[in-house]
C-alpha positions as CSV (number, residue, x, y, z in Angstrom):
1,M,3.0,12.5,-17.7
2,I,5.2,9.4,-17.4
3,K,7.9,11.1,-19.6
4,L,7.8,14.2,-17.4
5,L,8.1,12.1,-14.2
6,K,11.1,10.2,-15.7
7,V,12.8,13.4,-16.7
8,L,12.2,14.9,-13.3
9,V,13.5,11.8,-11.5
10,D,16.6,11.7,-13.7
11,K,17.3,15.5,-13.5
12,I,17.0,15.7,-9.7
13,G,19.2,12.7,-9.2
14,V,21.9,13.8,-11.6
15,L,22.0,17.3,-10.3
16,L,22.4,16.2,-6.7
17,S,25.1,13.6,-7.7
18,I,27.0,16.4,-9.5
19,I,26.8,18.6,-6.4
20,G,27.9,15.6,-4.3
21,T,30.8,14.9,-6.6
22,L,32.0,18.6,-6.4
23,L,31.8,18.5,-2.6
24,L,33.8,15.3,-2.5
25,I,36.5,16.7,-4.8
26,F,36.6,19.8,-2.6
27,I,37.1,17.7,0.6
28,M,39.7,15.6,-1.1
29,M,41.7,18.5,-2.5
30,Y,41.5,20.4,0.8
31,T,42.9,17.3,2.5
32,V,45.6,16.7,-0.1
33,I,46.8,20.3,0.1
34,S,46.8,20.1,3.9
35,V,49.0,17.0,3.8
36,F,51.4,18.6,1.3
37,L,51.6,21.8,3.4
38,R,52.2,19.7,6.6
39,F,55.0,17.8,4.8
40,F,56.7,20.8,3.2
41,T,56.1,23.6,5.8
42,G,55.1,21.7,8.9
43,V,51.8,23.6,9.1
44,P,48.7,22.0,7.7
45,L,45.5,23.8,6.7
46,L,43.2,24.3,9.6
47,G,40.0,22.3,9.8
48,T,40.7,19.4,7.5
49,V,38.9,16.9,9.6
50,E,36.3,19.4,10.6
51,L,35.3,20.3,7.0
52,G,35.0,16.7,6.1
53,S,32.8,15.9,9.2
54,I,30.4,18.7,8.5
55,L,30.1,18.1,4.7
56,L,30.0,14.3,4.7
57,P,26.4,13.9,5.9
58,A,25.0,15.9,3.0
59,L,27.5,14.3,0.6
60,S,26.4,10.8,1.6
61,A,22.7,11.6,1.0
62,M,23.6,13.0,-2.4
63,F,25.5,9.9,-3.4
64,Y,22.7,7.6,-2.2
65,I,20.5,9.3,-4.8
66,Y,23.1,8.5,-7.5
67,T,23.3,4.8,-6.4
68,D,19.5,4.7,-6.7
69,I,19.6,6.1,-10.2
70,V,22.1,3.6,-11.5
71,E,20.4,0.9,-9.4
72,K,23.6,-0.2,-7.7
73,H,22.2,-0.3,-4.2
74,V,22.3,-3.5,-2.2
75,R,19.1,-5.6,-2.0
76,A,18.3,-9.3,-1.7
77,T,18.3,-10.1,-5.4
78,I,18.0,-13.8,-4.8
79,I,14.4,-13.2,-3.7
80,Y,13.8,-10.0,-5.7
81,E,14.6,-11.5,-9.1
82,R,12.2,-14.4,-8.5
83,L,9.3,-12.1,-8.3
84,S,7.2,-10.9,-11.3
85,I,8.1,-7.5,-12.8
86,K,4.9,-6.0,-11.4
87,M,5.7,-7.3,-7.9
88,Q,9.2,-5.9,-8.1
89,R,7.8,-2.5,-9.0
90,I,5.3,-2.7,-6.2
91,L,8.1,-3.5,-3.7
92,D,10.2,-0.6,-5.2
93,I,7.2,1.7,-4.7
94,V,6.9,0.6,-1.0
95,Y,10.6,1.0,-0.5
96,D,10.6,4.4,-2.1
97,L,7.6,5.6,0.0
98,I,9.1,4.4,3.2
99,G,12.5,5.8,2.4
100,G,11.0,9.1,1.3
101,G,9.1,9.3,4.6
102,I,12.2,8.5,6.6
103,F,14.3,11.1,4.7
104,A,11.6,13.7,5.1
105,I,11.5,13.1,8.9
106,V,15.3,13.3,9.1
107,G,15.3,16.5,7.0
108,W,12.6,18.0,9.2
109,R,14.5,17.1,12.4
110,G,17.7,18.4,10.8
111,A,16.1,21.7,10.0
112,I,14.9,22.1,13.6
113,Y,18.3,21.3,14.9
114,A,19.9,23.7,12.5
115,S,17.5,26.4,13.6
116,K,18.4,25.8,17.3
117,C,22.1,26.0,16.4
118,A,21.5,29.2,14.5
119,Q,19.7,30.7,17.6
120,M,22.7,29.7,19.8
121,G,25.3,31.0,17.2
122,S,26.9,27.6,17.0
123,E,30.4,27.5,15.3
124,T,33.0,24.8,14.5
125,S,35.8,24.6,17.0
126,V,38.8,25.1,14.8
127,L,37.8,27.3,11.9
128,A,35.0,29.1,13.8
129,L,32.6,28.5,10.8
130,P,28.9,28.8,11.6
131,T,27.5,25.3,11.6
132,P,23.9,26.1,10.6
133,P,24.5,26.5,6.9
134,F,26.1,23.0,6.8
135,Q,23.3,21.6,8.9
136,Y,20.7,23.2,6.7
137,S,22.4,21.8,3.6
138,F,22.1,18.3,5.1
139,S,18.4,19.0,5.8
140,I,17.8,20.3,2.3
141,T,19.5,17.3,0.8
142,C,17.3,15.0,2.8
143,F,14.2,16.9,1.6
144,C,15.4,16.7,-2.0
145,F,16.0,12.9,-1.6
146,A,12.6,12.4,-0.1
147,F,11.1,14.4,-3.0
148,Y,13.1,12.3,-5.5
149,L,11.8,9.1,-3.9
150,F,8.2,10.3,-3.9
151,I,8.4,11.3,-7.6
152,K,10.1,8.0,-8.4
153,S,7.3,6.1,-6.7
154,L,4.7,8.0,-8.7
155,Y,6.7,7.2,-11.9
156,L,6.7,3.5,-11.0
157,F,3.0,3.6,-10.1
158,S,2.3,5.2,-13.5
159,I,4.2,2.4,-15.3
160,I,2.2,-0.3,-13.4
161,N,-1.0,1.6,-14.2
162,R,-0.1,1.9,-17.9
163,E,0.9,-1.8,-18.1
164,S,-2.4,-2.8,-16.4
165,H,-4.4,-0.8,-18.9
166,A,-2.4,-2.2,-21.8
167,T,-3.0,-5.8,-20.5
168,V,-6.7,-5.2,-20.0
169,G,-7.0,-3.7,-23.5
170,H,-5.4,-6.7,-25.1
171,A,-7.4,-9.3,-23.1
């Protein structure tokens, strides 16, 4: 069970970080091509700023998952490192559960907002792209991150539980 949870946590995070990287490369290439076209022809690609602004929310959530996987997020390590390993894991579980709850709520509210925009036929101002698919992608990313955090907290809890049984068995 622990190995399955570890694989699931790693696979979800890596998949979302790959998708985020591809989106980032797309935004960067679109912007670079637009700048070159503006320089050489005087006419940039339409919607350069618009595409970035509608894709960046989902992109940032995807990269937050990656920073969580490689454990490069910012935390108060001065205090954190002084705690026992078990207490560090308990704090990580609490952090993951709270974060998962927040991202689930944001994903839910994002889905409601995207649904309202779909009913109104909302479009971007320059490219006239329908906005609901982008808003739904943000919502889905938030749900994926919430799921990732909940699975990760289960994984950490299973490690604490296994270590507790191992300690009791050797006592």
